[in-house]
ROPATI-109982 format. One line per 2 residues: their letters; for each residue x, y, z of C-alpha. Coordinates in steps of 0.2 Angstrom, whole numbers. Layout:
! residues N
A = X Y Z; ...
END
This chain:
! residues 839
MT = -98 377 104; -109 373 122
VF = -125 380 122; -138 379 139
GH = -157 371 138; -170 369 150
SS = -186 360 150; -199 372 149
GG = -203 391 147; -203 407 161
GF = -192 416 167; -174 416 165
LA = -171 399 171; -188 400 182
GK = -179 386 196; -176 373 182
QV = -164 362 178; -149 369 164
FP = -141 357 154; -126 359 140
VD = -128 355 125; -113 351 114
CE = -118 355 98; -103 351 86
AE = -103 332 96; -120 330 95
VS = -120 336 73; -105 325 72
QR = -113 311 76; -127 312 68
LL = -116 314 53; -108 300 60
EA = -123 288 58; -128 296 42
SH = -112 289 35; -114 272 41
CN = -133 272 36; -127 278 18
DL = -141 290 21; -133 304 9
KS = -145 317 12; -144 317 32
AL = -126 317 28; -125 332 17
DC = -136 340 31; -125 336 46
IS = -110 345 34; -119 361 30
DR = -119 364 50; -106 375 53
FV = -103 366 71; -102 350 61
DV = -82 342 64; -79 331 46
NF = -66 321 59; -75 317 72
VG = -71 299 78; -84 289 87
AV = -89 269 89; -99 259 76
CL = -102 242 72; -93 237 54
KV = -93 223 45; -75 222 38
RK = -69 211 22; -56 198 29
AE = -43 188 18; -35 172 25
LS = -24 162 20; -27 142 21
CC = -13 129 16; -18 116 5
DE = -8 98 6; 2 100 -13
SA = -12 111 -20; -9 131 -21
NE = -11 142 -4; -30 149 -4
VR = -36 167 1; -53 163 10
VE = -63 177 10; -73 181 24
YE = -82 196 32; -83 201 51
EF = -93 213 61; -85 223 75
KT = -84 237 88; -71 250 82
DV = -68 269 80; -72 278 62
TA = -73 294 54; -88 301 45
LF = -75 300 28; -71 279 32
LA = -88 275 35; -92 283 17
VH = -77 278 9; -82 259 14
AG = -101 262 8; -93 269 -6
SV = -102 284 -6; -93 292 -20
TL = -103 310 -19; -101 308 1
VR = -82 305 -1; -81 322 -11
KL = -93 332 -1; -81 328 16
LR = -63 332 9; -59 351 10
PN = -43 362 6; -34 367 24
FL = -21 382 16; -10 382 30
WF = -3 365 25; 4 374 9
PL = 18 382 15; 23 366 25
LL = 21 356 7; 32 370 -1
NQ = 48 364 11; 46 347 10
IN = 47 349 -10; 67 352 -7
HS = 65 333 2; 54 323 -7
MT = 53 328 -24; 44 309 -28
QI = 28 317 -20; 25 332 -28
IS = 12 328 -42; 2 321 -27
YV = 2 336 -17; -3 345 -36
HF = -18 335 -36; -20 339 -20
IL = -23 357 -24; -35 353 -35
WA = -46 344 -25; -45 357 -11
YH = -57 369 -21; -69 355 -21
SI = -69 349 -4; -74 354 14
GA = -61 349 22; -61 330 29
DV = -41 322 36; -39 311 22
NQ = -24 303 30; -34 301 47
KL = -29 285 53; -38 274 63
FR = -40 257 73; -43 249 54
GF = -31 259 44; -33 276 34
AT = -47 278 23; -38 272 9
TA = -35 255 17; -54 256 17
AV = -56 260 -1; -42 248 -5
RE = -50 232 6; -69 236 1
GH = -63 238 -19; -68 254 -21
LE = -56 260 -35; -63 279 -38
IL = -65 282 -22; -45 277 -20
EI = -41 288 -33; -50 303 -25
LV = -40 299 -9; -26 301 -19
KA = -28 316 -29; -33 321 -11
GA = -19 320 -3; -16 305 4
SQ = 2 304 12; 13 291 9
PA = 10 281 23; -7 278 22
CE = -1 274 0; 8 263 9
EA = -4 255 17; -16 255 6
LL = -2 245 -6; -1 232 8
EA = -18 230 8; -21 227 -10
SY = -7 213 -9; -18 204 4
HG = -34 206 -6; -28 205 -23
RA = -33 221 -30; -23 223 -45
RH = -29 239 -53; -28 247 -35
VE = -10 244 -35; -6 250 -51
LL = -15 266 -43; -5 266 -30
ME = 11 263 -39; 6 278 -52
SD = 6 290 -37; 25 288 -34
LI = 23 290 -15; 28 269 -13
RP = 46 266 -7; 54 250 -13
HI = 54 241 5; 37 244 3
AV = 33 236 -13; 42 221 -13
HS = 34 215 4; 19 220 -7
LV = 27 209 -21; 31 194 -8
TA = 13 194 -1; 5 193 -18
CC = 16 178 -23; 10 170 -7
RG = -8 172 -10; -6 167 -27
FM = -13 186 -36; -3 184 -50
DV = -12 201 -58; -5 210 -45
VD = 11 202 -46; 12 207 -62
AL = 6 226 -58; 21 227 -47
IK = 35 222 -61; 29 227 -76
CK = 27 245 -67; 43 252 -75
LF = 34 267 -72; 39 283 -85
CK = 56 289 -94; 58 305 -96
QS = 46 310 -109; 32 304 -98
AM = 38 314 -85; 36 332 -97
CK = 19 327 -101; 15 326 -84
LE = 25 341 -79; 12 350 -92
QI = -2 344 -83; 5 352 -69
WG = 8 372 -78; -11 367 -85
LV = -17 366 -67; -6 382 -63
NL = -18 392 -76; -33 386 -67
LN = -28 392 -49; -27 413 -51
ES = -22 413 -34; -4 421 -33
LY = -1 411 -19; -3 392 -26
AL = 4 397 -40; 21 401 -34
YL = 21 383 -28; 18 377 -42
AK = 32 388 -51; 44 381 -39
LA = 40 364 -44; 44 368 -61
CH = 61 370 -56; 64 352 -52
FD = 60 346 -69; 73 334 -70
II = 70 327 -53; 54 322 -56
AV = 59 313 -71; 74 304 -63
AY = 61 299 -50; 49 290 -63
LQ = 65 281 -71; 68 273 -53
CG = 51 268 -50; 47 249 -51
VD = 50 234 -41; 63 221 -41
AN = 58 206 -41; 73 198 -34
AT = 73 209 -20; 72 200 -4
DR = 59 203 13; 54 198 28
VL = 37 189 28; 27 175 35
LQ = 26 158 25; 16 144 27
SY = 14 126 22; 5 112 27
KP = 17 99 18; 30 100 25
SL = 22 110 40; 28 126 40
HT = 24 143 48; 38 155 50
NV = 45 174 45; 59 172 33
DC = 67 183 21; 64 179 8
TA = 63 183 -13; 47 184 -22
LV = 51 168 -31; 52 161 -13
AA = 37 163 -9; 28 157 -25
VV = 38 141 -25; 34 138 -5
SR = 14 144 -8; 14 132 -21
QI = 9 148 -34; 14 151 -51
SV = 33 160 -50; 37 176 -54
AG = 44 179 -71; 60 187 -73
AR = 66 181 -56; 83 175 -52
TD = 88 156 -52; 104 154 -41
IK = 99 160 -26; 101 150 -11
VQ = 86 146 3; 85 137 20
LG = 68 131 21; 73 113 20
AW = 69 101 32; 80 87 30
SW = 101 85 33; 109 71 31
DT = 129 65 34; 140 69 22
AS = 151 56 28; 136 39 28
GE = 123 48 20; 112 44 35
EF = 96 56 36; 90 67 50
RV = 73 76 50; 76 93 56
GA = 61 102 54; 58 114 39
GL = 69 129 39; 82 120 51
AE = 94 112 36; 107 116 26
PY = 104 132 9; 99 124 -4
AI = 95 130 -22; 76 136 -24
TW = 72 121 -36; 77 111 -19
CA = 63 120 -11; 51 116 -27
VE = 54 100 -23; 51 98 -4
YF = 36 112 -7; 30 103 -21
EH = 14 109 -32; 4 96 -37
SG = 2 100 -55; 23 100 -58
AI = 22 118 -65; 35 127 -54
LH = 47 115 -54; 45 113 -70
ML = 46 131 -78; 64 128 -65
LQ = 72 115 -72; 71 123 -90
VV = 83 134 -84; 93 126 -70
SP = 99 106 -73; 91 94 -59
NT = 111 84 -61; 120 97 -50
PH = 125 90 -34; 123 99 -18
YG = 132 90 -4; 134 72 -12
RT = 117 73 -19; 108 77 -35
LL = 88 82 -34; 81 66 -38
HH = 88 59 -22; 81 74 -14
AI = 63 71 -23; 62 53 -16
LC = 68 58 0; 54 69 3
GN = 43 56 -5; 37 63 -17
IG = 30 56 -33; 25 72 -42
AV = 42 77 -41; 50 62 -44
NV = 43 63 -63; 45 79 -64
VL = 65 79 -60; 66 63 -71
GC = 55 70 -86; 67 85 -86
GA = 82 72 -88; 89 69 -72
HA = 100 54 -69; 92 38 -62
EA = 106 29 -59; 116 45 -50
PV = 124 37 -34; 125 45 -19
KT = 143 52 -14; 150 51 4
TQ = 164 53 12; 165 36 19
KT = 163 29 -2; 146 24 6
MF = 137 20 -12; 118 19 -16
RP = 106 24 -29; 91 31 -29
IH = 85 17 -33; 90 8 -15
MA = 83 26 -6; 66 21 -13
AR = 66 5 -7; 72 7 9
LG = 59 23 14; 47 10 6
LS = 40 21 -8; 33 7 -20
TI = 27 22 -31; 43 30 -31
LQ = 51 13 -36; 38 11 -49
CL = 43 27 -56; 60 24 -57
ID = 57 7 -65; 49 14 -78
YG = 60 25 -82; 73 11 -87
CD = 83 10 -70; 94 -6 -65
MN = 82 -16 -52; 96 -27 -49
SM = 111 -14 -45; 120 -15 -29
TD = 127 -5 -16; 142 -4 -7
TG = 139 -22 3; 129 -30 -11
ET = 112 -27 -7; 100 -25 -20
AL = 85 -15 -19; 75 -31 -18
MI = 87 -36 -3; 83 -18 6
CV = 65 -18 4; 66 -35 13
KY = 77 -29 27; 67 -17 32
KR = 49 -25 30; 43 -14 15
EE = 29 -26 8; 23 -15 -5
SL = 39 -12 -13; 43 -29 -14
KV = 27 -32 -23; 32 -19 -38
LA = 50 -24 -36; 46 -44 -37
TA = 33 -40 -52; 44 -31 -61
GA = 56 -44 -62; 70 -40 -48
DF = 82 -56 -47; 77 -66 -30
GL = 93 -77 -35; 106 -65 -31
VN = 116 -63 -14; 123 -48 -5
IA = 144 -50 2; 137 -58 15
GQ = 132 -73 3; 113 -68 11
SA = 97 -69 -2; 81 -59 0
LS = 73 -76 6; 89 -78 21
IA = 86 -58 24; 68 -63 28
GS = 73 -76 40; 87 -66 50
SQ = 73 -50 51; 60 -60 56
WS = 49 -56 42; 46 -72 34
LG = 27 -72 34; 28 -55 27
FQ = 40 -60 14; 29 -77 9
QA = 11 -66 9; 21 -53 -6
VL = 27 -67 -14; 11 -73 -14
DV = 1 -59 -18; 13 -57 -34
IR = 11 -76 -38; -7 -76 -37
AG = -7 -61 -48; 1 -73 -61
IV = 18 -63 -60; 33 -78 -57
PK = 45 -71 -46; 62 -70 -57
SS = 77 -80 -48; 94 -81 -58
NV = 99 -97 -46; 85 -107 -42
SI = 94 -116 -29; 94 -101 -21
FS = 77 -95 -24; 64 -106 -34
PL = 47 -100 -34; 41 -119 -35
MF = 49 -124 -20; 45 -109 -11
IA = 26 -113 -14; 27 -131 -11
RL = 33 -128 7; 21 -116 9
GD = 7 -124 1; -4 -113 -6
IQ = -18 -121 -20; -21 -103 -27
AL = 0 -100 -29; 4 -118 -35
KA = -11 -116 -48; -4 -100 -55
LI = 16 -107 -57; 11 -123 -65
GQ = 11 -121 -83; 22 -108 -84
AE = 33 -111 -99; 49 -107 -83
ID = 43 -118 -72; 50 -137 -70
LD = 38 -148 -59; 52 -162 -56
HQ = 68 -147 -53; 77 -154 -37
DD = 87 -144 -25; 105 -146 -19
KG = 97 -159 -8; 89 -171 -20
FS = 73 -163 -15; 60 -161 -29
AV = 44 -149 -24; 30 -164 -23
MV = 42 -171 -12; 42 -154 -1
TA = 23 -157 -2; 23 -174 3
ME = 34 -170 19; 26 -154 24
GH = 8 -163 24; 4 -151 12
VE = -10 -163 4; -18 -152 -11
AF = -4 -145 -17; 3 -162 -18
RL = -13 -169 -27; -10 -154 -40
LV = 7 -158 -44; 3 -174 -44
YA = -9 -173 -56; 0 -161 -66
GA = 13 -172 -72; 26 -169 -56
DV = 36 -186 -54; 34 -196 -39
KL = 47 -210 -43; 60 -196 -42
CN = 74 -201 -26; 82 -186 -14
KS = 100 -191 -10; 94 -200 5
GE = 86 -212 -7; 67 -205 -3
TA = 55 -202 -16; 38 -192 -11
IT = 27 -208 -7; 39 -212 6
LS = 41 -197 14; 22 -195 15
GF = 22 -209 26; 32 -199 38
NR = 19 -189 40; 3 -186 50
NR = -9 -185 35; 0 -201 26
DL = -19 -208 24; -23 -194 15
FE = -9 -193 2; -11 -212 0
KV = -28 -207 -4; -22 -195 -18
ML = -13 -208 -26; -27 -221 -25
EF = -38 -208 -32; -25 -206 -45
AI = -20 -220 -51; -39 -225 -52
EK = -43 -211 -62; -26 -211 -73
GN = -22 -229 -73; -4 -227 -69
RN = 1 -245 -62; 14 -247 -47
GG = 20 -230 -54; 34 -218 -44
GF = 35 -234 -31; 18 -232 -27
YA = 7 -248 -24; -11 -242 -27
LH = -22 -260 -25; -8 -263 -10
CA = -14 -247 -3; -30 -249 -6
AR = -29 -267 1; -20 -260 17
RG = -34 -246 22; -48 -258 17
DL = -54 -249 3; -66 -263 -6
DA = -72 -251 -20; -55 -244 -24
AR = -48 -262 -25; -62 -267 -38
LL = -61 -254 -46; -42 -257 -48
VH = -46 -275 -53; -56 -270 -64
IG = -43 -261 -72; -29 -272 -76
YD = -22 -272 -58; -12 -288 -55
IN = -19 -297 -38; -3 -307 -33
FP = 9 -293 -39; 20 -290 -25
DG = 26 -273 -19; 44 -267 -16
DG = 44 -277 2; 37 -293 -6
YT = 20 -289 1; 5 -294 -9
PL = -12 -284 -7; -19 -298 4
ML = -3 -300 15; -6 -281 17
AA = -25 -285 21; -21 -299 30
RE = -10 -290 43; -21 -274 42
GH = -37 -288 47; -47 -283 34
GS = -57 -300 34; -70 -292 19
MC = -56 -288 9; -46 -302 10
EL = -63 -311 5; -64 -298 -9
LI = -44 -300 -15; -47 -320 -15
SY = -62 -321 -24; -51 -312 -35
GA = -39 -326 -37; -28 -319 -25
RC = -16 -332 -17; -15 -336 1
DL = 1 -350 0; 13 -333 -8
RN = 27 -327 3; 38 -313 4
AK = 57 -311 5; 56 -313 25
GE = 45 -332 22; 29 -323 29
TA = 11 -326 20; -3 -319 23
LS = -10 -332 37; 6 -329 46
LA = 4 -310 44; -14 -310 51
TK = -8 -322 67; 5 -311 70
NG = -6 -294 71; -19 -298 81
GA = -21 -315 83; -37 -324 84
KN = -48 -308 84; -41 -304 68
DA = -55 -308 55; -43 -312 42
IR = -36 -328 49; -54 -334 48
VI = -54 -327 28; -39 -334 24
MD = -41 -352 34; -57 -353 25
EL = -47 -351 9; -33 -362 13
AR = -44 -377 19; -57 -376 1
KL = -42 -376 -9; -33 -392 1
VL = -51 -402 2; -57 -398 -19
SG = -38 -400 -24; -35 -416 -15
DL = -20 -423 -7; -13 -441 -3
VL = -16 -447 14; -14 -463 25
KH = -32 -472 28; -32 -483 43
RK = -43 -501 38; -53 -509 50
GG = -54 -494 63; -36 -496 65
KG = -35 -515 65; -27 -515 48
SP = -12 -508 42; -15 -489 34
HS = -13 -487 15; -13 -473 4
KV = -26 -464 -5; -29 -448 -15
IK = -43 -441 -6; -53 -424 -10
MV = -71 -417 -8; -83 -415 -22
EA = -87 -394 -21; -106 -398 -28
TG = -112 -412 -19; -102 -410 -4
VL = -93 -427 -4; -78 -434 1
RW = -70 -446 -10; -55 -459 -9
GN = -63 -469 -23; -74 -475 -36
SS = -87 -485 -28; -99 -480 -17
RR = -92 -486 -1; -79 -473 -7
NV = -88 -458 -9; -96 -453 6
IC = -105 -437 16; -98 -433 31
RE = -106 -430 46; -93 -425 57
VE = -78 -423 55; -63 -419 70
VG = -44 -419 74; -39 -434 81
PS = -42 -451 82; -54 -459 92
LS = -54 -469 110; -55 -484 102
FN = -43 -480 87; -31 -474 98
RL = -32 -490 111; -29 -501 96
RQ = -15 -491 89; -6 -492 104
RK = -6 -512 103; 3 -510 87
GD = 16 -495 93; 9 -480 84
AG = -3 -470 94; -1 -451 94
EP = 3 -451 76; 3 -432 71
GV = -9 -424 56; -22 -438 63
FR = -41 -434 59; -57 -444 57
VV = -73 -442 49; -89 -451 53
TT = -102 -454 37; -120 -450 37
KN = -121 -473 40; -113 -468 55
KE = -97 -476 48; -78 -470 55
VH = -64 -466 46; -47 -463 52
FV = -36 -453 38; -16 -446 43
CE = -10 -431 31; 8 -425 30
GG = 12 -407 42; 5 -413 56
FE = -10 -405 68; -10 -389 56
KA = -13 -398 41; -26 -409 50
EL = -36 -393 55; -36 -387 38
WV = -44 -404 32; -57 -401 47
RG = -59 -386 43; -62 -389 22
IK = -72 -405 24; -84 -393 36
LV = -85 -379 24; -88 -389 7
TR = -101 -399 16; -109 -384 23
EA = -109 -374 7; -115 -389 -2
IF = -130 -394 9; -134 -373 14
GI = -127 -364 -3; -111 -354 -5
EK = -113 -336 4; -101 -326 -10
VE = -94 -310 -6; -99 -297 -20
T = -88 -296 -34
END
């Protein structure tokens, strides 16, 4: 109704502005606002107003519950509840339901007797709704007329009741005549929010069609609402006896309603008793029915609408599966496909692969606890083939260690081969190796898988790891004892494959890590692969220490070319590895097929001096005299290492012992020009007169390798000269300054006094003031007269008494030089003292 109002008194209108007032809209809006604020008193006042429209639609800001599905990695999808606020169209009933005001809801509802004939006409067409219509008639006497089936943007009032969890209000709405669409939408909402008791109530209303119930079931499975799933499946509804009890309730309602009109309608209901019973018997949800629903998964990525059963939805969503559902179904949700001829795999994307069994789906969409897959495998064999593969192959292809564990634990064959039309053969362990799945490899090994089984090309899992550069997988296999000594059909080993695949460094690092951890790689053929030789070539000290002392390691093993580990370290220049092997007892005397030893091989290396130092230290410490072709004292002499030479001599090394080439330590020291070393060796008794196989002496070697600048020449010459004059020799002595005939005399120096003597008389024991090679001028003139001037080997001395004496020695000029040198040296030492080298 519309009335007119004006701003002040006076006559009718009195010239004032008149404006219409819509009483119905105004009071209806106030009812809306009171319902929104849950102001029951104001709402009831508005309801009592005869102008109110309880079905008035207005806009308010409403805070609504929202349940969003969130995907997790290998965990069950989670439902996250949030509240969002937005402006939307509502009615007073919708707001009262949303707020949970039972009293207000009851007051807002009222009968509409014009509906009864319509209801009666529908009885013949939809007998499943009879009971709800009876409830509606009962509630009609206590309500004022709000439309329970009015649909808004946010759904029906029943939808709001379910969404906000108001069970009592939902029951009121159902009894007040909620329609089939309203109840079905409410059921779907209940499956979104996990309202199990609401589901039970709605299912008992007998207004839910089967496909809606199935959709709710699948949705609840996706969200993990097991109480909802149970309510939907276990709601077998009623047998004929239950239907009879319900009919008795109807007759009770008839007695309450004295109006003949309602009695007439209810009497007609009674004629359809059998139909009611059958309807109750036919109600319930088929767990094996399919429905199109949005399936979501994080891993593998999936977000698509799929026709599936509740069981499939539960598996993909990682929820506990539905009891009693069929498992002999095919699902097209896979992300992997493969060539049945060659066995090659392709990732095609989730939902694009060929249909497979539900167990395969449970593997690909594996739930981390394994409960779903384990339950399925209680009734389905894990060894059932699918395009030449078993469930274990698929679990490996998906890279899921949890699924592999469950499948193997349920009896899957760990050695089951992949079958192809081209007779390509490979096993689960080969797949895991190729894909680099180290944890799955370990799992297969733990279940007794043969690590050394071969593919049709003769490749083992170890070779495959190397071929595809799978370092961690290689470590797992090496640690578990995979054989490095095997070869494939082409004759390639894991080591040679690493080289041809340009992955030598990665292979080396993996093997090193294994050995450093204390594991010795297994090799059935050390000529193919020897852990010791492998580490020797690398020169890794930590790994070498781990190998030395292991029972299965032979330090002196020689390969097919005769090389031992210590030879390899010498050849490669690994000084510290060489030291470690030598001190561990490796035999340096071994020769390869070319006759080379570790010592000779080290001589070709730029680190030769360092290798010699190692052997020198070893000889000093262990006293290993001239062992393995290494001559420690000779080495110390050649290097000029005085301290080492002293130590070696003190522990008993022979000072004049020749090496393999006939050189004595003094010869080597002289050749290198080490004068101090020569002095030291001579002081210990080294002989200067010894010759090698080439006839060389220490002096000739010193002269050849340095000439006059070689300090060793001076030392050796002094020693030769001293030894000559102190031991004495037969010479010719000229008498009377050369006038007389020469006669033989044995002359020598007395070391303590520095006296030159050739007889016992004082005249024959002289101290030399001068001594020179060659004759004096007067002596030379006299001898010219006699015809023997220029005789070689002549030297003269001048005594302190100024007497000149000439001698002739055998050996010519060089021997004469030694006499002169020796006489001077001994005389000087006698006068000034001997400067001895510290020993």
